[in-house]
C-alpha positions, -999 to 999 in steps of 0.1 A, spaced: 364 139 659 389 146 679 390 156 718 396 193 721 401 209 757 396 245 747 363 238 733 326 222 737 322 195 713 299 208 686 272 188 665 251 195 634 216 175 624 207 177 589 181 166 567 165 181 534 150 210 546 155 216 581 112 218 592 106 182 598 139 157 609 167 175 620 150 202 643 135 167 659 166 157 664 184 186 677 153 190 703 159 157 714 194 158 717 190 188 736 165 174 760 188 143 768 215 163 776 196 191 801 181 154 815 219 143 820 229 175 836 249 180 802 230 211 787 263 232 781 287 207 774 282 201 739 266 228 713 238 215 688 221 230 657 205 219 630 203 223 593 189 214 558 207 205 528 181 225 500 169 263 514 130 254 507 121 267 544 152 292 555 135 315 582 109 290 585 98 273 618 96 236 619 66 220 601 35 222 628 33 181 630 65 182 637 60 208 666 30 191 678 50 160 681 75 171 696 56 189 721 34 159 736 71 144 746 81 181 761 103 188 738 99 230 722 113 229 688 92 260 679 117 284 681 137 267 658 141 283 623 150 264 591 185 273 577 212 259 548 240 237 555 275 258 544 308 245 536 321 260 570 294 243 588 320 213 584 347 237 597 324 247 629 311 218 636 329 181 648 304 162 638 278 161 612 249 138 608 228 130 582 190 121 585 191 98 554 219 89 526 205 111 501 214 140 523 250 121 534 256 125 494 244 161 492 267 172 522 296 155 503 293 178 476 294 205 501 321 193 522 341 177 501 371 165 520 358 184 548 336 158 557 358 131 563 355 119 598 330 142 609 301 130 585 280 102 597 239 90 595 225 99 625 213 62 626 253 47 624 249 56 665 216 34 668 231 0 655 201 -15 672 175 -4 656 157 -16 628 159 13 599 199 28 589 179 59 577 153 81 598 124 84 573 110 119 561 75 119 577 65 145 557 40 136 529 28 112 556 4 108 590 10 117 623 27 79 632 56 88 606 66 125 634 64 94 659 83 71 646 112 99 637 112 109 677 118 74 682 146 66 660 160 100 670 159 90 705 176 59 701 201 75 681 205 104 708 211 80 735 234 62 712 256 98 704 257 97 738 275 70 748 299 76 717 308 109 733 313 98 766 337 67 750 355 89 732 362 108 764 342 142 749 320 147 776 317 131 815 
């Protein structure tokens, strides 16, 4: 990601359906930015690699788990990632390796330098991928929140290190 003085950095979080992990990551990262007084310093969005839930709210369990931590993501509506997102965003952060592979297929060479696994920003985490909680119990949604909070803090550190935010 190059430093651009003319525009804010733009970050896109991506999972499969854009109803569990990526809207959670977007909401958590927005809260981290707000807590640091940086709410307007970075543009944040989320998307899914598949069109299963385009136009839908996040999963009700995702909304409930996030609300317990003071994060409202009920306004979010699912959308599918598009090739143009690789022009619009500085970082595209996949929740797992399968979505990373799908994103490489969408972006081709445009993925170079922009596409990462989100948990690359959380080297201290024991996971390397954010697990999909969709078919599990409530604890899976809590695990997602814990992981994306850790990775979100790591992403903030990296953006500061690169001089993209103060």
